[in-house]
C-alpha positions in Angstrom: 99.6 81.1 142.8 96.1 80.4 141.7 93.2 82.3 143.3 90.5 80.1 141.7 90.2 76.4 141.6 90.1 74.4 138.4 86.4 74.0 138.2 85.7 77.6 139.1 88.1 78.9 136.5 86.5 76.7 133.8 83.1 78.0 134.8 84.2 81.6 134.6 85.7 81.0 131.2 82.4 79.5 129.9 80.3 82.3 131.4 82.7 84.9 130.0 82.8 83.5 126.5 79.0 83.5 126.5 78.9 87.1 127.8 81.4 88.2 125.1 79.3 86.7 122.3 76.0 87.8 123.6 77.0 91.4 124.4 79.0 91.8 121.1 75.9 90.7 119.1 73.7 93.0 121.1 76.1 95.9 120.5 76.0 95.1 116.8 72.2 95.1 116.8 72.1 98.4 118.7 74.6 99.8 116.2 72.4 98.9 113.2 69.4 100.2 115.1 67.3 97.1 115.3 63.7 98.1 116.0 63.1 95.1 118.3 65.5 96.8 120.8 63.8 100.1 120.8 62.2 99.4 124.3 65.7 98.7 125.7 67.2 102.1 125.0 67.3 104.7 127.7 65.0 107.5 126.6 62.1 109.3 128.0 59.3 110.8 126.1 59.8 114.2 127.7 63.4 114.3 126.6 62.5 113.3 123.1 59.8 116.0 123.0 62.3 118.5 124.3 64.5 117.6 121.2 61.5 118.1 118.9 61.0 114.4 118.3 64.3 114.3 116.5 65.5 111.1 114.8 69.1 112.0 115.7 68.2 111.9 119.4 67.1 108.2 119.1 70.1 107.4 116.9 72.4 108.8 119.7 70.6 106.6 122.3 71.1 103.5 120.1 74.8 104.3 119.7 75.2 104.9 123.4 73.6 101.5 124.1 75.9 99.8 121.6 79.0 101.3 123.2 77.8 100.2 126.6 77.4 96.7 125.3 80.8 96.6 123.8 82.4 98.0 127.0 80.6 95.2 129.0 81.9 92.6 126.4 85.4 94.0 127.0 85.0 93.5 130.7 84.0 89.9 130.1 87.1 89.6 127.9 89.3 90.6 130.8 87.5 88.1 133.1 88.0 85.4 130.5 91.8 86.2 130.3 92.0 86.1 134.1 90.1 82.8 134.3 92.3 81.3 131.5 95.5 82.3 133.4 94.0 80.7 136.6 93.3 77.5 134.7 96.9 77.4 133.4 98.3 78.0 136.9 96.1 75.2 138.2 97.2 72.8 135.4 100.9 73.7 136.2 100.4 73.1 139.9 98.8 69.7 139.4 101.5 68.8 136.9 104.3 69.7 139.4 102.6 67.8 142.2 102.3 64.5 140.3 
């Protein structure tokens, strides 16, 4: 039994596909430590000073952000699979009714 309608499931599939692509690329850019994303990492100057302005501290923060992006992309992947199954169920129901 389908929980989502046909239009809603297609919408969720499109949004999920875009989320997967966007977050996977952001994770890649965080992993290669893109300087443009420096402002987006979670770090405070006091913590960085506490770590003696270590480059390793910033690298760990970049890696943490990359992992978080990939986890979010995985969640979008699960949503995509759910929406795809809903779309298949809707197609089967409309085929059986006609």
